[in-house]
N, C-alpha and C positions, 0 to 999 in steps of 0.2 A: 675809033677812040686813040686817045692821046696816050705815049708812053707815060706820065707824065701820073695819067688817071690810071693806068696799070699799076705801076708800081705805090700807087696810093690806096686801092683796092686790094693790093696784095697783101699790103701794111694789114689793113685791117682782117683782112684774110686772116693771116697771118695771129692778130691780136687775139683777133673772137674762136681758133679753133683750139691756142693757148689757155683759154677760159673752159671753154668747153669740151675739156681732155676729159672729163669721165664721162661725156659719148663716148668716147673710144671704149667705156667699160661694157657697153650692151649690147646684147645679143648679136651675134654675128648678121642674122637676117638684115636687122635694124640697122645694123654701120653698115652696111655693104648697098643696102635701096635707099634708104631717103633721111640717114642720117646726114648726108652731103649736100644734099640736096635743102635742109633746109638753116645749116650754116651758109648758106650765100644767101638764100633769103633773110636772113638776120641781118647778114653783113650787109646788103642791098639797101636793106630798111636802118640801122644805123647808121654808114659812115664816121664819120667825126665823131658819134658820138659811143659808138664803140669801148671807148678806154672809158665811159661812165658805167658800164651795162655790166653786170655783178654776179657771175653764176654760182649760183649756192649752193643748189646741189642738180644732179642729173642721174636716176635710176629708174630702174623696172619697181614694179609697182602691180601686182594685182592681173598681170598680163600687160600694162601699158606703162609708157613711158610716162615720167612726171620731171617735170622742169622746173626748178625753181630758183625766179632771179629778184635782183632789184637795183635799183640804182644805186650806187656813188653816193654814199651823205656826202657833200659839201654845198655852198651857196651858189645856187644859180642867181643868173638875172630874169627877170620877168623873161627875156622873148626866150633864152636857154627853155623856164619852166613851160612856159606853154610849147616850144617842141619837143620837150620830155613827156607831156601830156597828151600829144597827137598821137608819139612814138610807143609813147605803153599802150595802145586802142593797139595797134600795127603788131608791134610783139606779141599781144596774147591772143591775139588771131595768129600767127604763124602757126607759134606754140601749141596753141590748141588743135588747129591743123593736123599737125605731126602726131600729139599724143591721141588723138582717135587716130587717125592710120596705121599709128601701131599695133593699135588694137585688135586692128584688121588685118596685120602683118605677122607671117611665120615668122619665127623666132631665131629660127633652122638654116631657112633660106630665102627669105624675103618676100614667097610668094604670097598671093591671096588665102589666110587661113583661113577653115570652116570654124576651127571648133574649139573651146578653151580646155586647155589640161587640167585634171584635178590636180590637189597637193599644191605643192608649186605651183602656180597661174601662171600658163605660159599661150598665146595663140598659135597655132601649129597650119598647116596646110596638108591635106589627104597623105601625102606622103611621110610625114613628122607624125601621125595622129595620134603613132603606138610610144609613143617616146616614154 
């Protein structure tokens, strides 16, 4: 891998991390286990389109991560529009994978969750099931 590519990918990751700063407010069990992997997968798919990728909101709702995003509203040429359509499916697949994973990951430690708490709904492992 060339240094130019490494520098470019670092820029893409920095831009994506800035846009996804709300993810740092998610439960620690998630931010320590799968959020970094999700960022890397999204950066790999987005590439230079990261600048057109807008994160509207990332939150925990009913024990599951919710990720809302859109494309920047601008005039795209035909080729860019085709790229965006292909990327949309890939992005949605990545986000869906991690939304499902979040509902099965302990919010405290990141271990596999066995149940959801009542009240404030959170997936928890056996060690943290009495929160």
